[in-house]
C-alpha positions in Angstrom: 28.0 -13.4 -16.0 25.1 -15.2 -14.3 22.7 -12.4 -14.0 22.0 -9.0 -15.6 23.2 -5.5 -15.2 20.0 -3.6 -16.2 17.0 -3.4 -14.0 13.7 -1.5 -13.9 13.1 0.9 -11.1 10.6 -1.4 -9.5 13.2 -4.2 -9.5 15.7 -1.8 -8.0 13.2 -1.0 -5.2 12.6 -4.6 -4.5 16.3 -5.5 -4.5 17.0 -2.7 -2.0 14.3 -4.1 0.2 15.6 -7.6 0.0 19.2 -6.5 0.8 18.0 -4.7 3.9 16.0 -7.8 4.9 19.0 -10.1 4.3 21.4 -8.3 6.6 18.8 -8.2 9.4 17.8 -11.9 9.3 19.5 -15.1 10.5 21.6 -17.3 8.2 18.8 -19.9 7.9 16.7 -17.4 5.9 19.4 -15.6 4.0 19.7 -18.3 1.4 16.0 -17.9 0.5 16.4 -14.2 0.2 19.4 -14.5 -2.1 17.4 -16.9 -4.2 14.7 -14.2 -4.6 17.3 -11.7 -5.6 18.7 -14.1 -8.2 15.2 -14.6 -9.5 15.1 -10.9 -10.3 18.5 -11.3 -12.0 21.0 -10.0 -9.5 24.1 -12.0 -8.5 26.5 -10.4 -6.2 29.3 -12.6 -7.5 29.0 -10.9 -10.9 30.4 -7.8 -9.2 32.8 -9.5 -6.9 30.6 -8.8 -3.8 29.7 -11.7 -1.5 28.4 -9.9 1.6 26.3 -7.2 -0.1 25.4 -4.1 1.9 23.0 -1.3 0.9 25.9 1.0 0.4 27.5 -1.5 -2.0 24.3 -1.7 -4.1 24.0 2.1 -4.2 27.7 2.3 -5.3 27.0 -0.1 -8.2 24.2 2.2 -9.4 26.2 5.4 -9.0 29.2 3.9 -10.8 27.1 2.8 -13.7 27.9 -0.9 -13.2 24.1 -1.4 -12.7 21.8 0.6 -15.0 18.3 1.6 -14.0 15.9 1.4 -16.9 13.6 4.3 -16.1 11.6 3.8 -19.3 10.5 0.4 -18.0 8.9 1.9 -14.9 5.1 2.0 -15.2 5.0 5.5 -13.7 7.9 7.4 -15.1 6.3 10.8 -14.3 4.3 9.8 -11.2 6.8 8.0 -9.1 7.4 10.3 -6.1 9.6 10.6 -3.1 7.3 11.1 -0.2 8.6 13.6 2.4 6.0 14.5 5.0 6.1 18.0 6.3 7.3 18.5 9.9 4.6 18.8 12.5 4.1 22.5 12.9 3.4 22.2 16.6 6.5 20.2 17.6 8.8 21.3 14.7 9.9 17.7 14.6 10.5 16.1 11.3 8.5 13.0 10.5 10.6 9.9 10.9 9.8 8.1 7.6 10.9 9.1 4.1 9.8 6.4 1.6 9.4 6.1 -2.1 5.9 5.2 -3.2 4.4 4.9 -6.7 1.1 6.4 -7.7 -1.7 4.3 -9.2 -4.7 5.9 -10.9 -7.4 3.3 -11.4 -8.9 5.3 -14.3 -5.6 5.8 -16.2 -3.6 2.7 -15.2 -4.1 -1.1 -15.4 -3.7 -3.6 -12.7 -0.6 -5.1 -14.4 1.2 -1.9 -13.4 0.9 -2.8 -9.8 3.6 -5.3 -8.8 2.8 -8.8 -7.7 4.8 -8.4 -4.5 4.1 -7.7 -0.8 4.2 -4.1 0.4 2.4 -1.1 1.8 -0.3 1.1 0.3 -2.0 4.4 1.0 -5.5 5.2 -0.2 -6.4 8.9 -0.9 -9.4 10.9 -2.1 -9.1 12.6 -5.4 -9.4 16.4 -5.5 -12.9 17.5 -4.7 -14.0 14.0 -3.6 -15.4 13.3 -0.2 -16.5 10.5 2.0 -20.2 10.1 2.7 -21.6 12.3 5.5 -22.6 10.4 8.6 -23.1 13.4 10.7 -19.7 13.3 12.5 -16.9 15.6 11.6 -13.4 14.2 11.1 -9.9 15.2 10.0 -7.9 14.0 7.0 -4.2 14.6 6.7 -2.8 15.5 3.2 -0.3 13.2 1.4 1.2 14.6 -1.7 -1.7 17.0 -1.8 -4.4 14.4 -1.5 -6.5 13.5 1.6 -5.5 10.2 3.3 -8.4 7.9 4.3 -6.8 4.5 4.7 -3.4 2.6 4.8 -2.8 -1.1 4.6 -0.5 -3.9 3.8 -0.4 -6.7 1.2 1.3 -9.7 2.7 1.6 -11.5 -0.7 0.6 -9.3 -3.6 -0.1 -5.6 -3.9 -1.9 -6.3 -7.2 -4.3 -8.8 -5.8 -4.9 -7.0 -2.5 -5.0 -3.3 -3.6 -6.8 -3.5 -7.0 -8.5 -6.9 -7.4 -9.9 -7.1 -3.9 -10.4 -3.5 -3.0 -11.3 -1.8 -6.3 -12.9 -4.6 -8.4 -13.4 -7.4 -5.9 -17.3 -7.2 -5.9 -17.1 -8.8 -2.5 -16.9 -6.6 0.6 -16.5 -9.8 2.6 -12.8 -10.0 1.5 -12.1 -6.3 1.7 -12.4 -4.3 4.9 -12.0 -1.1 2.9 -15.0 -1.9 0.7 -17.1 -2.9 3.7 -16.3 0.5 5.3 -17.3 2.4 2.2 -20.5 0.4 1.7 -21.4 0.9 5.4 -20.9 4.6 5.1 -23.2 4.7 2.1 -25.8 2.7 4.1 -25.9 -0.3 1.8 -27.8 -3.2 3.3 -25.6 -6.3 4.1 -26.3 -9.9 3.2 -24.6 -13.1 4.3 -21.3 -13.7 2.6 -21.3 -17.5 2.9 -23.9 -20.2 2.8 -23.4 -20.5 6.6 -25.1 -17.3 7.5 -24.6 -17.9 11.2 -20.9 -17.1 11.0 -21.8 -13.4 10.8 -19.7 -12.6 7.7 -21.4 -10.2 5.3 -21.1 -8.5 1.9 -23.4 -6.3 -0.2 -25.7 -7.4 -3.0 -24.2 -7.4 -6.5 -25.8 -4.2 -7.6 -24.5 -2.3 -4.6 -21.0 -4.0 -5.0 -20.9 -2.7 -8.6 -21.9 0.8 -7.5 -19.2 0.6 -4.9 -16.5 -0.3 -7.4 -17.6 2.5 -9.8 -17.4 5.0 -6.9 -14.0 3.9 -5.8 -12.6 4.0 -9.3 -13.9 7.6 -9.8 -13.0 9.0 -6.4 -9.8 7.2 -5.1 -6.1 7.2 -5.8 -3.6 4.6 -4.6 0.0 4.9 -3.5 2.0 1.7 -3.2 5.5 0.6 -2.2 7.1 -2.9 -2.5 8.2 -4.0 1.0 9.0 -7.5 2.2 8.3 -6.6 5.8 5.4 -4.1 5.6 4.2 -4.3 9.2 6.6 -1.8 10.8 6.0 0.8 8.2 2.2 0.3 8.4 2.3 1.1 12.2 4.3 4.3 11.4 1.9 5.3 8.6 -1.2 4.8 10.9 0.5 6.8 13.7 1.7 9.6 11.4 -1.3 9.9 9.0 -4.2 8.9 11.3 -6.4 7.6 8.4 -10.0 7.8 9.5 -10.9 4.4 8.0 -8.2 2.6 9.9 -9.9 1.0 12.9 -7.3 -1.6 13.9 -4.1 -0.3 15.5 -5.4 3.3 15.5 -5.4 4.7 19.0 -5.4 8.4 18.0 -8.0 10.4 20.0 -8.6 12.6 16.9 -11.3 11.0 14.8 -12.1 8.5 17.6 -15.8 9.4 17.5 -15.9 8.9 13.7 -14.2 5.6 14.0 -16.7 4.4 16.7 -19.6 5.4 14.4 -18.0 3.5 11.5 -17.6 0.4 13.6 -21.3 0.6 14.5 -22.3 1.0 10.8 -20.1 -2.0 9.8 -21.9 -4.2 12.4 -25.3 -3.1 11.2 -27.2 -5.5 8.9 
């Protein structure tokens, strides 16, 4: 046997995503995808399968030929299956049903976020609120928490979600941090030596205050996804996060988004 038969739930999620990606892509890219699966420890030949389909992989799990090591999952009690409620006006069920994991920056460490591409959703904790800028806006609930932002990590959820957003201390590399600091009214300074390029950040004391506020007031949901763009569009359309300015065409919260854009440009 070349590979292994026991995988953590995060590895299972990534393998499922890679299997779906492989069957949709052309032959020139399939070899690279198989190499990524083997790096995780999965070889289809170990199970006599050479054109692996999602149903084949599910069958290996159900039959016990592949074992899921739940105790190796960083969030054994907080991994949730997200099922959005149907829209009460249209009675139509939301189209996506995805499995996300919950990250609490107070309880968990960055190592518990996978170093993989994927999607993420940022929510307010119970009783937390965004700064008041004089314009009312709506926030949709997600697992009981108010959604404020959704995004993608093209390379690493760990680097993008935690190290750049929560502890980056540089709003110039995090659009989310820049939005929060702008809502708080923090003055901006040039990010680079070449101040004429217009790129800005906040001074170090305000960046530290920003990190502390985010840790105390935000929760993060994440999902490994090799092709996160399509799901991101769906999340923006369905959840209408007020801090998502790009790709968000929803008329609801438009006035708030316009105000946020103005604040982000203000020095």
